[in-house]
N, C-alpha and C positions, 0 to 999 in steps of 0.2 A: 462347302462353300456357302458363305452368307448370302441370304436373299437380298437383291437390290430393292430399291424403293417401289418400283412398279410391279415387280414380281410378288412382293409382299402384299400389295393391294389386290392384285389379281387372284392370288391364292386364298386369302383369308377374308376379304371384304367385298369382292365383286360377286354377288350372289345371283347369277343369271337365272338359276332354276327356281329361285324363291318366289312366292306369290308377291305381287306388287299392287299397291293401290292404283286404281285406274286413273287417278289424277296425276300420277307420275308419268310424264311424257318421255323423260330421259333421265337415267340414273347415273351411276358411276362410270367414268371413262372419258369425259369430255371436259372442256374448260368450265362449264356450268352444268348443273342439273336443271331440268325444265319441269315445271309444274303447270298443268292446265288450270287456268283460272275458272272458278265456278260460273255457270250460266248467269246472265243478267248482271254481271259485275260492273260493266261499264255504264256510265251515266246515259240515260235515255233508252237503254235496252229493256225490252220486256223480260220478265223473270225466266221465261222458258227459251230465250234466244241463246244460240251457241255463243260461247265466250269468244271475243275477238282478240284475246291476248294470252300469253303465257308468262309465268314468272321464271326468270333466270336467277339461279342462286349459286354462290360460290363461297368457299371458306379458305383462308390462308392464315398461317401462323408464322410469326417472326420470333425467333429465340435468340437471346443474347449469346454471343460466342459462336453461334451457328450461322445466323443470317446477318448479324451486324456486330460491330465492335463496341465494347463497353463505353468508349468515349465519344461515340457518334453524337452529333448535335441533336438534342431531343426534338427540335422543330423539324429537322430533316427526317427524323425517324417517324414522326407523326404523319408527314406527307407520304413517305414510302409505304407505311403500313396500310394505308388506304389505297394508294396507287396500284400496288400489286394485285389487289382484289378488283379494282375497277378495270384493270387490264384484262381480267378474265371475262368481265361483262363485255368489254370491247370485242374480244375474240368471238363472242356469240352474237354480236350485233345488237346487244341489249342497251336500253337507256337506263342509267342508274336511277333508283328510286329511294332506297334506304339502306342502312347498315346497322349491325350490332357490334359492340366492342367488348371483349373479355380481356382484362388487363391484370397481370400479376406484377406487383411492385416489391422490390427487396427491402429487408429491414435496414440495410446499410445506407440507404439513400437519405442522407442527412438533410439535403435540400430538396426533399420530395415535392413540396408545393411548387417551387420554382421550376423543377423538371416537368411536372405535369402541366404547368401553365404554358411552357414552351412547346411541349408535345402536342397539346390540344390546339395551339395556334397553327401549327403545321397541318394537323389533321383537319381542322374545320375550314381552313383556307381552301384546301382542295375539295372538301365536301361541298362547300358553298358554290364553288366554281362549277361543280358538276351537278348541282341540284339534288344532292344525296343527303338524306336526313338521318341523324343518329336516333334510333328508336328504342335502344335498351342495351343490356349486356350484363357484365358482372365484373367485380373487382375483388382481388384477394391479395394476400401477402405471399411472396415466394420469389424465386429467381425471375428476373425481368422477362416477360413473355407477353406477346401481343397477338391476339386472335380476333380477326374481323370476318364477319359474314355479310356479304352484300346481296341485295335483291335488286333486280332490274326487270324491265318489261320488254317483251318482244311481240309484235303483231302476229296474229294467227289467222290470216285471211282464209276464208272458205274452210275453216277447221284445220288448216295445215300451218304449222309454225314457219315463220320466216327466220328462225334462229340459224346462225352460221355454225356448222358442226365440223368436226375433223373428218367425218366419214364421207364427204361428198365429192372428193377429188376424182376427176375422170381423165383417162388417157387423152392427151392433146391439150389439156389445160396448161396455161402459163403458171409459173410459180413466181410470186411477188413477195417483197418484204418492204415494210415501211422503215423510214429513217435510216440509221446506220448501226452497225454492230461492232462489238469488240471493245469499245471505250470503257465500259463498266468493268470488264475483266482486267484491263490494263490498270485501272485505279485500284482494284482489289489487290493485285499482286504488288503494286508499288507501296500501298499502305502496309501490307504484311511485311515487306522488306524493311520499311521504316520502323516497324514494331519489333524487329529482330527475328521474325519468322523467316529464316533465310533458307528456304528450299532452293534447289538448283535453278529453278526458273526465276524466282523472285530476287535472288541475290544481285543480279545484274542491274536492277532497276531502282537502286537506292537513290540515284541522282536525277530523277525526273525533274525538269525545270518546274519551278513553282506554278507557273501559269498553265503548264500542261497538266499537272496533277490536279489543279483546281477545276479545270474543264472536265477532265475524266471523272473526277470524284462527283461532280454534279450529275453525271449520267448514272453513276452507281447509287447515289443517295437520294436523288430527286428525279426518278424516272417519270416520263410523261405518258399517262395512259391514253391510248389512241381511241377514245370512245367515239369521237365524231367520225373517224374513218370507219370504224366497225359498223356504225349505224348507216353510213353512206354506202357501204358495200352490200347491204341486204338486197337480195334479188340480182346481184351481179356475181359475187364470189360463190364458188361451189363448196369450198372448204376453207376453214380458218382456225388459227389458234394463236396464242401469244407466245413470245419467245422468252422463256425464263431460265431454261437449263442449257441452251446452246442450239444453234441453228440445225446442225446435223442430227442431233438426238431428237429435237422436237419435230423436225420434218419426218423422221421415222414414225412418229405417232400418227401423223396424217396418212402415211403410206400404209401402215398396218390397218388402220381403221377403214381405209378406202380400198384396201387389197389391190394395190398397184405399186409401181416403182417410179423412179424419177432420175432425170439427168440434171444435175445441179452445177451451174457455173459459179465458181467462187466469186462472191460479191466484191465489188470495188471497195477498197479500204476507205474508211472514213478520213476526213481531212486531218484529223488528229493522228491516226495511225499511219497515214502516208507521209506525215510531216518529217522534214529533215531534222527537226528538233529532237527526234528520238534516236538519230543515228549514233550519237555518242554513247548510247546505252547498249550497243551491240544487239539491238533488236533485229534479228535476221528476217528476211521476207517470209520464210516458212513459219517463224514464230508469230509474226503479225497475222498471217493467214489463220493460224490456229486460234488466235484470240477471236477472230471473226466467226469461224466455223464452230467453235466449241466453247466460247467464252461464257455465255449465260448472263443473267441479270440485265438483259437489254430491254425487255418489256415492249418490244415492237410487235407488230402483227405480221404473221406469215400466212399467206393465203393463196389459193389457186382460183383461176377464172378462165373461161373459154377464151381461146385466142381471138375470136371475133368480138370479144367485149373489151378490147384494149382501150378503145376510146372512152367507154363507160368507166373503166377503172381510172383513167386519167381525170375524168370529170369528178368522180368521187373523191379522188385525192385532192383536187383543187378546192372542192367544196369544204373538205375537212382541213385544208391548209396543211397537209402532211405529205412530204415527198415519198414516193414509192419507186422501187426499182424491180425490173423483171430479171430474175436470176436463174431461170431454168424451165423445165417442162416435165409434166407428168407423163409417164410411159406405161404401157401395158405390162412390160416385163418387170417382175418384182425385183426389189433391191434398189439401192441408192448408188449412183455413179457420180462422183465429184470430178469435174474436169476444169482445165484452165482455159484461158481465152483462145488457145489454139485447138481445143477439143481433146487434149491429151489427159488421160485419167490421172488424177493425183494419187500418189502413193501415200501410205500412212493411215493410221487409225485416228479418227477425230471423235474422241469420246466426249459425252456431255455430263453435266453434273448429276450426281445421285447422292441423296442424303445418307445412304447406308453403304456407299462404296468405301 
């Protein structure tokens, strides 16, 4: 049986027993790696003063045909290429600082300059909005491939980092999610159906109303990295990660890292997924729920916080101008239990995305 994406990383790349540079505060296994900044780095500090910050670093690659369609608008692709990386910084509560770009461009792109011009417009519009500077990278010829590495900063008060990690969830914590889930997956299946990729699920959604598809496609191709919310949650949330592969699968990462379990109340459907405008496409309630629980490409924040910090969570969400919803509770008993509004456990297997599945 072929190894899945995370088993491959754990078996061959996560070298827990290997010697590590003492500057590496956190290695493989979270949304970002953390490097301890050298002493005296911050302005006004004496050279021998402990550093008051850590660097948060993350890398993501987008490959044509795997992560995006060949005909996607290049401006939208530039936005998304940086947004998915900034989402990792958001999950760690890091403030964006800089990024590098490695870009492979195909021979067949006759309008290469026009494509790059549009791509960089989308890329730099988001970079400027987040105060994140391009500091270098690489370009080469080959199949269209975009790889970005982002760097962010996190305070390290009294020598302890304030970064949000996956491993901090505690029994009794509330489980929260930002924004809404499932719309991006709806768009993906609808676009696949339009392109003739008529799998059993996609075939029914050929006739999504144009305004519905436009809204859903915006969620797929122009996700909003929740940087402001991640920063606002420092000191409030116990654990956090971004949702890229689906709610159920990503929550499992928090549970495994924190060695606990959870009771998850199926989130309320987004306005789009709950809309009667989808009824003519035979999108059944279980199918809509599956998009929410397993869809992926949402790039929202999933986090836990003590139940007595609900008011602080609400304040952080207001400061970040980002809606959040409480969707469950962390429990001591390991495993994930998904229940409906009446507390009845939902049957079925809600799988998340795996690049090697």
